[in-house]
C-alpha positions in Angstrom: 253.7 119.5 -69.9 254.7 116.8 -72.4 252.1 114.8 -74.2 252.6 111.1 -73.6 251.5 107.9 -75.5 248.9 107.4 -72.8 247.5 110.9 -73.5 247.2 110.0 -77.2 245.5 106.7 -76.4 243.0 108.4 -74.1 242.3 111.2 -76.6 241.6 108.7 -79.3 239.4 106.5 -77.1 237.4 109.6 -76.0 237.1 110.9 -79.6 235.6 107.6 -80.7 233.3 107.6 -77.7 232.2 111.2 -78.4 231.5 110.2 -82.1 229.5 107.1 -81.1 227.4 109.0 -78.6 226.7 111.8 -81.0 225.7 109.4 -83.8 223.4 107.5 -81.6 221.6 110.6 -80.3 221.4 112.2 -83.8 220.1 109.1 -85.6 218.0 107.4 -82.9 216.7 110.2 -80.8 216.9 113.1 -83.3 218.7 115.1 -80.7 222.1 116.9 -80.6 224.3 115.7 -77.8 227.6 117.3 -76.8 230.4 116.2 -74.5 231.0 118.2 -71.3 234.4 119.2 -70.1 233.6 118.6 -66.5 232.0 115.8 -64.5 228.5 116.3 -63.2 226.9 114.7 -60.1 224.0 112.5 -61.2 221.6 111.4 -58.5 219.1 108.6 -58.5 220.9 106.6 -61.1 219.7 104.2 -63.7 222.7 102.4 -65.0 223.1 100.1 -68.0 226.3 98.0 -68.3 227.7 96.2 -71.4 230.7 94.0 -71.0 233.4 93.5 -73.6 235.2 90.2 -74.1 237.8 89.1 -76.6 240.5 91.3 -78.0 239.3 94.0 -75.5 238.1 93.1 -72.0 236.2 95.8 -70.1 232.8 97.5 -69.9 230.7 100.4 -71.0 228.3 102.0 -68.6 225.6 104.6 -69.4 224.2 106.3 -66.3 221.5 109.0 -65.9 219.1 110.3 -63.3 215.6 108.8 -63.5 214.3 112.1 -65.0 217.0 112.2 -67.7 216.5 108.5 -68.4 212.7 109.2 -68.8 213.4 112.1 -71.3 215.8 109.9 -73.3 213.3 107.0 -73.3 210.5 109.3 -74.6 212.8 110.6 -77.4 213.9 107.0 -78.3 210.4 105.4 -78.0 208.2 108.3 -79.1 205.9 107.8 -76.1 205.4 109.4 -72.8 206.5 107.3 -69.8 206.7 107.4 -66.1 210.3 107.4 -64.6 209.5 104.1 -62.9 208.2 102.5 -66.1 210.3 99.4 -67.1 210.5 100.8 -70.6 212.7 103.5 -69.2 215.2 100.8 -68.1 215.0 99.1 -71.5 215.6 102.4 -73.3 218.7 103.1 -71.2 219.9 99.6 -71.9 219.4 100.1 -75.6 221.2 103.4 -75.5 224.1 101.6 -73.8 224.0 98.9 -76.4 224.0 101.3 -79.3 226.8 103.5 -77.8 229.0 100.4 -77.0 228.4 99.0 -80.4 229.1 102.3 -82.1 232.3 102.7 -80.2 233.3 99.1 -81.0 232.6 99.7 -84.7 235.2 102.5 -84.7 238.0 100.3 -83.5 240.8 98.9 -85.6 239.9 95.5 -87.2 242.1 93.5 -84.7 240.6 95.2 -81.7 237.1 95.0 -83.1 237.2 91.2 -82.6 235.4 91.8 -79.4 232.0 90.5 -78.2 229.6 92.7 -76.3 227.1 91.4 -73.8 223.4 92.2 -73.5 222.9 95.2 -71.2 222.4 94.7 -67.5 220.3 97.5 -65.9 220.3 98.6 -62.3 218.8 101.5 -60.3 221.4 101.1 -57.6 224.0 103.9 -57.7 226.6 101.7 -55.9 228.4 99.8 -58.6 231.3 97.5 -58.0 234.4 99.3 -59.2 236.2 97.9 -62.3 239.8 97.2 -61.6 241.9 98.9 -64.2 241.6 102.2 -66.0 238.3 104.0 -66.3 237.5 106.9 -68.6 234.4 109.0 -67.8 232.6 111.6 -69.8 229.4 113.5 -69.2 227.2 114.6 -72.1 224.3 117.0 -72.5 221.2 117.0 -74.7 218.6 119.7 -74.4 219.9 120.6 -71.0 219.8 117.0 -69.7 223.0 115.4 -68.5 224.1 111.8 -68.5 227.4 109.9 -68.2 229.3 107.2 -70.0 232.2 105.3 -68.6 234.6 103.0 -70.4 236.7 100.7 -68.2 239.4 98.3 -69.2 
């Protein structure tokens, strides 16, 4: 199978995303985080969404089960929390913000002229589909799995 320009673009995009996710987890949560090669079903979602506007139009979503979101929140905040605690939502939103910002910082200067919104959080697994191209990747840290989507 021949490698196309689209394949190179996707590989570059995902490489930048993998790097951003890894950096956020290592620096902010003191955890190693690795990309998975397969999609994983995630139930009882908490989703954070950041929108891009400017040179790039699209969005970044970070989604996790309530339990995984709680574990990530505890690592980020350093305190024990209940899965229904609003701080869990805030922590997932902040993770999305840091991942989207980290990914944006790795773009070429012309593409980096892009604004990012504040995160919007939902506990509803039914999200309106983004028209266009969507790239999904699941990640694992300490046996916990979450997902990140970039859509343009």
